[in-house]
PANU-98992 format. One record per residue (C-alpha): residue in one letter; z, y, x. Coordinates in steps of 0.001 Angstrom, whole numbers, plus 500000, padded with zeros to 6 digits. Layout:
% PANU-98992
REC rest     up  north   east
REC    a      Z      Y      X
...
% end
This chain:
% PANU-98992
REC rest     up  north   east
REC    m 382957 583749 576416
REC    s 381916 582438 573340
REC    a 383409 582856 569862
REC    e 383355 579414 569429
REC    a 385427 578406 572919
REC    g 389049 578244 571319
REC    s 390258 574828 570963
REC    t 391310 572172 568039
REC    l 394174 570378 566661
REC    p 394198 567373 566151
REC    i 394311 566372 562300
REC    q 398276 564529 562069
REC    r 399082 568094 562600
REC    v 397608 568796 558901
REC    r 398809 564944 558222
REC    a 402481 566039 558306
REC    i 401739 568915 555559
REC    v 399654 566803 553623
REC    e 402763 564311 553693
REC    l 405103 566816 553585
REC    a 403975 568133 550026
REC    g 403184 564929 549064
REC    q 407294 563909 549031
REC    r 407909 567646 547443
REC    g 405292 566839 545295
REC    w 402893 569327 545524
REC    d 399300 568430 545372
REC    m 397236 569619 548065
REC    t 393295 568778 547027
REC    d 392348 571806 546480
REC    m 394035 573169 549454
REC    l 392155 571167 551936
REC    g 389425 571458 550417
REC    e 389131 575524 550030
REC    a 389837 574896 553798
REC    g 386626 572701 554647
REC    i 389033 569583 555665
REC    s 387843 566148 553982
REC    p 390667 563881 552764
REC    d 388680 561258 554904
REC    l 389672 562697 557979
REC    l 393109 562356 556874
REC    s 393048 559119 558302
REC    e 390962 558583 561333
REC    g 392742 559454 564061
REC    r 391101 561361 566945
REC    s 389849 563690 564361
REC    r 390041 567353 564714
REC    v 390484 570787 562875
REC    t 390183 574142 564073
REC    i 392800 576772 563538
REC    e 391438 578754 561246
REC    q 391509 575248 558940
REC    t 395185 574814 559446
REC    v 396223 578656 558805
REC    q 394158 578780 555532
REC    v 396399 575533 554332
REC    v 399742 576911 555784
REC    q 398878 580361 553997
REC    r 397828 578603 550319
REC    l 400738 576475 551263
REC    w 403067 580122 551020
REC    r 401391 581082 548414
REC    a 401957 578047 546076
REC    t 405944 577312 547559
REC    d 406784 580901 547732
REC    d 409146 580025 550383
REC    e 407966 580341 553759
REC    l 410393 577145 554853
REC    l 408236 574702 553105
REC    g 411796 573570 551144
REC    l 413315 572274 554413
REC    g 415797 575096 554716
REC    l 419277 575313 552945
REC    r 418174 577482 550137
REC    p 414393 579085 549868
REC    m 413187 581756 551487
REC    p 411189 583338 549602
REC    r 407399 584936 551110
REC    g 408504 588461 552782
REC    t 411439 587111 554573
REC    l 410119 586624 557959
REC    r 408395 589971 558100
REC    l 411679 591676 557014
REC    v 413485 589750 559580
REC    c 410609 590904 562184
REC    f 411286 595077 560967
REC    g 415223 593995 561687
REC    l 414194 592830 565147
REC    v 411666 595241 565908
REC    g 413982 598459 566338
REC    a 416326 596507 569217
REC    p 416766 598088 572484
REC    t 415886 594987 574517
REC    l 415089 591507 573496
REC    g 417984 590374 574284
REC    v 419593 592140 571585
REC    a 417317 591474 569282
REC    v 417772 587870 569799
REC    r 422063 588180 568676
REC    r 420600 590188 566029
REC    f 418670 587815 564564
REC    e 421260 585417 565314
REC    s 423674 587760 562939
REC    f 421504 587925 560170
REC    r 422404 584747 559215
REC    r 424800 585337 557034
REC    s 422393 588141 554668
REC    l 419782 584885 554374
REC    p 421723 581591 554845
REC    g 418055 579982 554294
REC    l 417520 581389 557533
REC    p 417639 577850 560265
REC    r 420962 578674 562365
REC    l 420050 580467 565842
REC    t 421728 580061 569554
REC    l 421084 581908 572196
REC    i 422841 579913 575246
REC    e 422336 581638 579270
REC    r 422786 579202 581804
REC    e 421614 578940 585457
REC    g 419304 581414 585068
REC    e 417461 580309 582398
REC    a 418133 581185 578553
REC    r 417902 578755 576082
REC    v 417224 579723 572337
REC    s 417612 576574 569801
REC    f 417543 576536 566541
REC    e 419344 573948 564296
REC    m 417012 571397 561880
REC    t 417722 568222 559925
REC    g 416749 564943 561009
REC    q 413924 565248 558536
REC    t 411889 568228 559568
REC    p 408516 567101 560507
REC    g 407253 567919 564475
REC    i 404797 570588 562734
REC    v 407765 572482 561060
REC    i 409248 572358 564318
REC    d 406450 573093 566383
REC    t 405527 575902 564002
REC    m 409161 577933 564095
REC    l 408786 577906 568289
REC    t 405879 579465 568110
REC    i 406407 581586 566340
REC    t 409672 582413 568068
REC    h 407569 582301 571299
REC    r 404089 584271 570318
REC    f 406916 587418 568154
REC    m 409211 587699 571189
REC    a 406632 587864 573767
REC    w 404751 590356 571442
REC    l 408390 592217 571308
REC    i 408309 592554 575206
REC    g 404670 593723 575280
REC    g 402944 591179 576856
REC    r 403713 587127 578700
REC    l 406170 585197 577240
REC    r 405759 582557 580273
REC    l 408371 579180 579268
REC    r 409437 577114 581972
REC    r 409802 574591 578942
REC    v 409760 573510 575384
REC    e 412238 570688 573592
REC    v 411527 568977 570076
REC    p 414121 566772 568651
REC    y 411273 563941 567964
REC    p 409837 561529 569997
REC    n 406257 562072 571719
REC    d 403123 560452 569451
REC    p 400047 559899 572312
REC    e 397065 561109 569451
REC    v 399061 564456 569361
REC    d 398093 566318 571983
REC    d 397535 570346 571773
REC    y 400851 570466 573788
REC    d 399274 572851 576451
REC    v 397236 574414 573895
REC    v 400988 575295 572054
REC    f 403590 575663 573711
REC    g 401109 576698 577724
REC    a 404095 574820 578585
REC    p 406428 571214 579732
REC    v 407273 569773 576461
REC    v 410180 566704 576517
REC    f 411113 564703 573491
REC    s 413164 562956 572445
REC    a 416227 566642 572943
REC    a 419082 566858 570649
REC    a 417540 570244 568863
REC    p 414859 572451 569191
REC    t 414448 574856 571808
REC    l 412724 577084 573483
REC    v 413760 577597 578118
REC    f 412279 580692 579242
REC    d 413898 582826 582623
REC    a 417022 584935 581694
REC    a 415611 587762 583467
REC    l 413525 588355 580585
REC    l 416314 589381 577431
REC    d 417069 592788 579270
REC    h 413225 593010 579012
REC    p 412912 596775 576801
REC    i 411352 596206 573440
REC    d 408603 599626 572414
REC    r 407079 599048 569354
REC    g 406571 600440 566571
REC    e 406606 599907 562702
REC    d 402066 600296 562659
REC    e 401528 597786 565647
REC    l 404011 595012 563989
REC    q 402353 595733 560603
REC    a 398967 594660 562577
REC    f 401201 591581 563971
REC    l 402262 590304 560647
REC    r 399244 591206 559004
REC    n 396778 587653 559753
REC    a 399457 585202 560218
REC    p 400465 582679 560994
REC    s 397038 582987 563304
REC    g 397901 585117 565222
REC    v 400777 582822 566227
REC    l 398971 579783 565912
REC    g 395976 580159 568250
REC    p 395938 579109 572157
REC    r 396622 581240 575218
REC    d 395474 581979 579021
REC    y 398905 582100 580077
REC    s 399406 577612 580087
REC    i 400881 577172 583596
REC    s 399196 573988 583450
REC    l 395998 573399 585601
REC    a 394108 571778 582979
REC    a 394212 574818 581175
REC    r 393475 576767 583633
REC    v 390069 574777 584458
REC    r 389476 574953 580755
REC    h 388897 578779 580645
REC    i 386396 578572 583426
REC    l 384764 576096 581970
REC    q 383834 576954 578308
REC    r 381471 579711 580002
REC    g 379171 577162 580696
REC    l 379268 577061 576485
REC    d 377211 580420 577527
REC    g 374721 579308 580475
REC    d 375080 576580 583278
REC    w 378365 574244 583194
REC    p 380407 575334 586981
REC    g 380647 573404 589503
REC    a 383902 571452 591062
REC    d 383087 573573 594122
REC    d 382743 576974 591829
REC    i 386183 575722 589723
REC    a 387738 574920 593182
REC    a 386464 578106 595289
REC    e 387651 580014 591960
REC    l 391345 578173 592643
REC    a 391602 578638 595566
REC    m 391766 574218 596539
REC    s 389325 571885 597760
REC    p 387203 570400 595208
REC    p 389184 566474 596228
REC    t 392480 568775 595396
REC    l 390890 569804 592074
REC    r 390435 566273 591520
REC    r 393753 564783 592063
REC    k 396051 567585 590724
REC    l 393897 566871 586958
REC    r 394258 563561 587901
REC    e 398253 563523 587762
REC    e 397678 565471 584339
REC    h 395579 562710 583160
REC    t 392272 563935 582481
REC    s 389389 565108 584633
REC    l 386888 567904 584786
REC    r 384262 565942 582874
REC    e 387419 565058 580243
REC    i 387800 568917 579636
REC    r 384388 569785 579397
REC    e 383933 566851 576342
REC    q 386682 568498 575025
REC    i 385317 572258 575315
REC    l 381809 570532 573229
REC    r 383719 568730 570804
REC    d 385217 572075 569853
REC    a 382565 574070 569795
REC    a 380367 571509 568217
REC    i 383109 571199 565575
REC    a 383474 574709 565088
REC    s 380271 575060 563816
REC    l 380150 572173 561727
REC    v 382790 573741 559895
REC    r 381006 577059 559656
REC    g 377990 575549 558487
REC    d 375231 578267 560395
REC    e 373182 575964 561735
REC    t 371822 572968 561732
REC    v 373092 569493 563239
REC    s 369310 569537 565490
REC    a 369985 572757 566236
REC    l 373735 572488 567435
REC    a 372476 569273 569253
REC    r 370235 571852 571466
REC    r 372380 574387 572407
REC    l 375083 571998 573531
REC    g 372187 570698 575914
REC    f 371745 567013 574074
REC    s 367825 565745 574011
REC    e 368064 564739 570551
REC    a 370041 564593 568318
REC    s 371178 561007 567664
REC    a 372495 561686 571013
REC    f 374927 563850 570037
REC    s 375564 561737 566642
REC    r 376733 559130 569336
REC    a 378784 561820 571226
REC    f 380625 563163 568440
REC    r 381553 560110 566945
REC    r 383199 558992 570529
REC    w 384959 562212 570163
REC    t 386468 562085 566961
REC    g 385127 558778 565194
REC    s 383083 560404 562347
REC    a 379594 561407 561980
REC    p 378751 565690 562331
REC    g 378681 564738 558807
REC    s 381860 564261 557511
REC    y 382885 568351 559140
REC    q 380207 569804 557022
REC    h 380881 571226 553711
% end
C-alpha cells in the first residue's frame, strides 16, 4: 500500500489547540510554521492536516509548556510523567490490574485526571473525570492514548464497543472512525471507553525495551489510524486505497472481497452516510494533501499520478475537497 494512504484530520483539531493556546497566552505562530500549517487554513472549515503535522504541534506544545496536560490538570504534569506511569503499568499481570493500578497512582500524582473502572453486564467502562471547559481535542487525545496503550499492553487489538464524550457533535469533525474505530455517543456524562469486560483478564507480557520503543515517538503512535474499525466504510477504504498503486477496485470486486452483493454494499454504505465515490475522493484528497505538505513533486506531477487529465482539473477538485487551492498546502 502506498505510504501516503493514511487519513488526514480536520482543521478543527488544530484550531482547538490554537484556541487553547490563545487562552493561556502561548504563541503558536512558530509552531504552526514549523509544522507547515498556514494560518490561513484555520479559517477554512474544510481544511485538513496530516497526522504528522498534528503530532508536531502537540510535541512542540509539550516542550514549550513542560505540561503533558497543557494546563488542564489540577496541577501541571511535567514531561515524562506519563512515561513514568507507563513503566509502572507494564509490570501488571493483567489489563484489569493495570487499569486499577492507574487509579492508585493519582494519590502520588494529583495532576492525573481521575479514572474509574466499572464492570456491568459484560461491559468494562473506563471513564475520566474532566472539567467542563476541557476542549474536545484534549478529551479525544486522552481517550485515544488510553485506548492504544491498553491495546498495546495486551499485545494486539482492543476493539471498542463505543466511545462516550461529554461534548456535542460537530458535523465538521469527521475523523472519529479513524481515531476510535467505534461508534461515538456525544453529550455523555464523562469521557468513557467501553469494551468487552472479558478483556480485563487478558495477561500482559511486555518488557521495558518494548515500552521504550512504543513511547519513543509519542504521540504519533497513538494518533494514527488503525485498521480494525468496525465500520464498513473503513473496511472499504482499506480496499480502495490499493487504487493509489494501480487500478481502482470496482464495486463488484469490493463486494466480493467483503462477501456481499454490490447492492448490499451500496445500501450499507448509505446507512453510514457515505458511498464508494465519496470514500474514493477522500483517499485522493488525503494522498494529495500528504504530497503537497511533503513538497516532493509539482502540482502537475501530482495531478497526473492521481489520474487527473490536467493540473487545472486537479486544482478544481482539490478546492472542492478542501476549500483552498493546492498552493495553500505548500510551504
